[in-house]
N, C-alpha and C positions, 0 to 999 in steps of 0.2 A: 504493499501498500504505499502512495506518495502522498504528502502533501503538501498545496500550495501555499508557500507565504503570501498573506493577504495584504495591500497594502490602505489606509485611508486615509482619509484627505483631514487636510489642520480645524476644518469645517465642522467633518464627522464627526470627530474628535472630540470636541470641544457640547459639538452641541448631547452628543452618549454624559459626558463626566459634568454636562449644565443640570441638566436632567436630575440627574439624583442627587446632584451637591443644594438645586433647591426644592427638592421634594415632590418634586412632580411622580419622580419613580424609582424601584428599589433599583440599590447592583444586582442584583442574580433578575428579576426582571428583565434590567438594558439589554443583560449576559447572552439569558433567553431570544431576546426578540432582536437581538443583531448574532448569533451564536458568534459570543467571541468570550472566551476562555474571559473567568476572573482571574486570573495575573494578568495577561491582557490587561481586564478596565484596572486592573489596582498602579498597576507600569504607570496605565495616562492620570487617575487620582494624584496619583504623585509627583505628576510632575507639573498637573496643577493648580495643586495644593503651592509649590515651590513658585511657581514663576505668571498663579495667574492668568489673563488676557495674552499671552507672550506666550505660553505654552505651545508646545509642537511649533514650535518656528523652524524653520529649516535649518542649519545645524550650516557658519560659516565658519570654514580657519577662520582659526585667528590673527596669522599672516594674513590673511585676506582683509583686515583689520586697518581703518588709518589707526594714525593714535586716535585723532577726537570720540573716533569708531568705540575705543576700545573702553574710552573714558565716561562716556558716554552708558554704555555700558556696566565696566565696575559701580559707576558712583548707583547706576538702580540697583544694584544687587544688594549694597551698602544700605539701602533704602530699602529691599527687603531685608537685609537683617537685619536690623533697626529696627521694623515691625514686629516681626515675632519674636524682638530677642523681649520685646514692651511684652507683649503679649505673656508670653513666659513667666517675667515676671508680678501680673499680675494672676495669674495662674495660680506661681508659688505664693503668694499673697491669702489671695484664697483662703487655698489650704494650711496654710500655718494659722488661718486669720480662725478655717471652720474646724482644725482642729486640738484650737488651744480655749474654745468652749466647750465648757461639758453637757 
């Protein structure tokens, strides 16, 4: 039995991940409807969580980028890290405060 590797458009991947993220459908339902392996959906979800609307962009080798483009990409990445850091700090404070109260 030979398996062929399917390719999906960026728009399709975003649509699938957003349906679950917005609560329209459950992950298992989307996987069934589109005949997707759950591991494929999980990989897409992780990329969407990391990159948001910038997910699933065609990757361009760093050597093809100008220094200004690299700087913009790094600034965007730093901004994402700062947001994640703030979120984690808030979650940690919430956990500490809820465990401190009897």
